[in-house]
C-alpha positions in Angstrom: 43.5 109.7 31.8 44.8 112.4 34.2 42.3 113.8 36.7 43.7 111.2 39.2 43.8 112.4 42.8 45.4 109.9 45.3 45.2 112.5 48.1 47.4 115.2 49.5 49.2 113.3 52.2 50.6 110.0 51.0 52.9 107.9 53.2 55.9 106.0 51.8 55.3 103.0 53.9 58.1 101.0 55.7 58.2 97.3 55.4 58.0 95.5 58.8 60.4 92.7 59.4 60.6 90.2 62.2 63.9 89.4 64.1 64.8 86.9 61.4 64.5 89.5 58.6 61.3 88.0 57.1 58.3 90.2 56.4 56.1 90.4 59.5 52.6 90.2 58.0 50.6 90.9 61.1 52.7 94.1 61.6 51.9 95.1 58.0 48.2 95.0 58.8 48.7 96.9 62.0 50.8 99.6 60.2 48.1 100.1 57.6 45.5 100.6 60.3 47.8 103.0 62.2 48.6 105.1 59.2 45.0 105.4 58.1 44.0 106.4 61.6 46.7 109.1 61.5 45.3 110.7 58.4 47.3 109.1 55.6 45.3 109.4 52.4 47.3 107.0 50.3 50.0 104.3 50.8 53.1 103.9 48.6 54.4 100.4 49.1 57.9 99.0 48.4 59.5 102.3 47.7 62.9 103.4 49.1 61.4 103.7 52.6 60.0 100.2 52.2 63.6 98.9 51.5 62.7 97.9 48.0 66.2 97.0 47.0 66.2 94.2 49.5 62.8 92.8 48.6 62.4 89.9 46.2 59.9 90.0 43.4 57.7 87.5 45.3 57.9 89.6 48.5 56.9 92.8 46.6 53.9 91.2 45.0 52.8 89.6 48.2 53.2 93.0 49.9 51.2 94.8 47.3 48.4 92.2 47.7 48.4 92.3 51.5 48.4 96.1 51.8 45.6 96.3 49.3 43.6 93.8 51.3 44.3 95.6 54.6 43.4 99.0 53.2 40.1 97.6 52.1 39.5 100.4 49.6 39.7 103.1 52.3 42.8 104.7 50.7 44.6 104.1 47.4 47.6 101.7 47.3 50.4 102.7 45.0 53.0 100.0 44.1 56.7 100.8 43.8 57.8 98.9 40.7 60.6 101.1 39.4 64.2 99.7 39.1 67.2 100.4 36.9 66.1 97.7 34.5 63.4 98.8 32.2 62.2 95.4 31.1 62.0 94.1 34.7 60.2 97.3 35.8 57.6 96.9 33.1 57.1 93.2 33.9 56.8 94.0 37.7 54.3 96.8 36.8 52.2 94.4 34.8 52.1 91.9 37.7 51.3 94.6 40.3 48.5 95.9 38.1 46.9 92.5 38.0 46.7 92.5 41.8 44.3 95.5 41.8 46.6 98.2 43.1 45.5 101.8 42.4 48.6 103.2 40.9 52.3 102.7 40.2 55.3 104.6 41.4 58.6 104.3 39.3 61.9 105.8 40.4 64.5 107.2 38.1 67.0 104.4 37.0 69.8 104.4 39.6 73.5 103.3 39.2 73.6 103.0 35.4 73.3 106.8 34.8 71.1 106.9 31.6 70.7 110.0 29.4 67.5 112.1 29.5 66.3 110.3 26.4 67.1 107.0 28.1 64.9 108.0 31.1 62.1 109.1 28.8 62.0 105.7 27.1 62.3 103.9 30.5 59.2 105.7 31.9 57.3 105.4 28.7 57.8 101.7 28.7 56.6 101.4 32.2 53.5 103.6 31.4 52.8 101.5 28.3 52.8 98.3 30.4 49.8 99.3 32.4 46.5 101.2 32.3 47.0 102.5 35.8 48.1 106.0 36.7 51.9 106.3 37.0 53.8 108.5 39.4 57.4 109.3 38.5 59.9 109.5 41.4 62.8 111.9 40.9 65.4 111.6 43.7 68.9 112.5 42.4 70.4 112.3 45.9 69.9 108.5 45.8 69.9 107.8 42.1 72.6 110.3 40.9 70.6 111.2 37.7 68.2 114.1 37.8 65.2 114.0 35.5 65.2 117.4 33.8 62.1 119.5 33.7 62.0 119.3 29.9 62.0 115.5 30.0 59.4 115.4 32.8 57.1 117.7 30.8 57.5 115.5 27.8 56.5 112.5 29.9 53.6 114.4 31.5 51.8 114.4 28.2 51.6 110.6 28.2 48.0 110.0 29.3 48.6 107.7 32.3 51.7 109.5 33.7 49.7 111.6 36.1 52.1 112.8 38.8 55.6 113.2 40.0 57.2 112.8 43.4 59.9 115.4 43.2 62.8 115.2 45.6 65.5 117.3 43.9 64.9 120.2 46.3 64.8 122.7 43.4 61.7 124.8 44.0 62.4 126.9 40.8 62.4 123.8 38.7 59.3 122.5 40.4 57.5 125.8 39.7 58.5 125.6 36.1 57.0 122.1 35.8 53.8 123.1 37.6 53.4 126.1 35.3 54.0 124.2 32.1 52.6 120.7 32.7 49.0 119.7 31.8 46.7 121.3 34.4 45.7 118.0 35.8 49.3 116.7 36.3 50.2 116.7 40.0 53.5 117.5 41.6 54.1 116.0 45.1 57.0 117.0 47.3 59.4 114.1 48.0 60.9 116.0 51.0 58.8 116.4 54.1 60.4 119.7 55.0 59.4 121.2 51.6 55.7 120.3 51.9 54.5 123.8 52.7 56.8 125.5 50.2 55.7 123.1 47.5 52.1 123.8 48.2 52.7 127.5 48.0 53.9 127.2 44.4 51.0 125.1 43.3 52.1 121.6 44.3 49.5 119.1 45.2 50.9 117.4 48.4 53.6 115.2 49.7 54.8 111.6 49.6 56.0 111.5 53.2 58.3 109.6 55.4 57.6 111.6 58.6 53.8 111.0 58.3 54.5 107.6 60.0 55.1 109.7 63.2 53.4 113.1 62.6 50.7 112.3 60.1 47.9 114.2 62.0 50.1 117.3 62.4 51.0 117.3 58.7 47.4 116.8 57.7 46.4 119.7 59.8 49.2 121.9 58.3 48.0 121.0 54.8 44.4 121.6 55.7 45.2 125.0 57.2 47.0 126.0 54.0 44.2 124.9 51.8 41.6 126.7 53.8 43.6 130.0 53.7 45.0 130.0 57.3 48.6 130.5 56.0 49.9 131.8 59.3 48.8 128.7 61.2 50.1 126.4 58.5 53.5 128.2 58.7 53.6 127.9 62.5 52.9 124.1 62.3 55.5 123.8 59.6 58.2 125.4 61.6 57.3 123.4 64.7 57.5 120.1 62.7 60.9 120.8 61.1 63.0 119.3 63.9 61.0 116.1 63.9 61.2 115.9 60.1 65.0 116.3 60.3 65.2 113.6 63.1 63.7 111.1 60.7 67.0 111.1 58.8 69.6 111.0 61.5 70.6 107.7 60.1 69.7 106.2 56.7 65.9 106.0 56.2 63.9 104.0 57.4 65.9 103.1 60.5 64.8 106.1 62.6 61.1 105.7 61.6 61.2 102.0 62.5 62.9 102.8 65.8 60.1 105.1 66.9 57.4 102.7 65.6 59.0 100.0 67.8 58.7 102.3 70.8 55.0 102.7 69.9 54.6 98.9 69.8 53.6 98.8 66.1 56.6 96.9 64.6 60.2 95.9 65.1 63.1 98.2 64.4 64.6 95.5 62.3 66.0 96.5 58.9 67.7 94.6 56.2 71.4 95.1 55.6 73.1 97.3 54.5 70.6 99.5 56.4 71.3 98.9 60.1 68.7 99.3 62.8 69.1 102.1 65.4 71.5 101.5 68.2 70.2 101.9 71.8 71.8 105.4 72.1 70.2 106.4 68.8 66.9 105.0 69.9 67.1 107.0 73.1 67.7 110.2 71.0 64.8 109.8 68.7 62.5 108.7 71.6 63.3 112.0 73.3 62.3 113.9 70.1 59.1 112.0 69.4 58.1 110.5 72.7 59.3 112.9 75.5 58.5 111.9 79.0 
């Protein structure tokens, strides 16, 4: 398979909830429109930013279907189906695939701390359960385990494992993967603040949280880099760093939802144990993103 390109700027989409904690479907539609209008090239649904641990199987499947319908083929929709249960992840992947999504994202198995061989078999089982392209998501800061470059390179030779969202912060390891993976295997930054550094070593793009709020600016930065205006890309990058940092003043996605509430797109409501921003926190992020 390979030769799959879901775009350079993908957004890990938040899941809108109403005041009762149920999914707010009208806000889902509004958010899809807003993100596409702000230069998102692909939508990752029910990932960490989408509060996937708090979503039921039925909610995830309904969310995949709704986002796919709202996107209307304008951008690819990638379904977050990875958990720390291999059999369940494969089953959810099969169900998501039947809904017509464009790809799968699967995170490293959290909490149970598998070996490298265990992770290889986990991702292989997920890939074997679908014909869709699979993006691996490595985020040791949340999952404890780090998918080693040797394991990732072994997985990269499975035909429909086409990319990785790398959030281990290790540019040297990323460079090694880019250099040694099949040429059509794509590495995305999983950290907004490393988007430009990752591009500079041959990475393909970013799966972004901050693109909810600074999507057009990030798109411009990527475009400048790709067209050879490195100086302007670096200027944009440095200017965006404070906003990227502000997206994580409390656990993600609370800050993003707080600003999106200020923009009138959705409620700041999150599901416990993630708490919505307090009013003082809301004032702080509003001053960063929406200065008077």
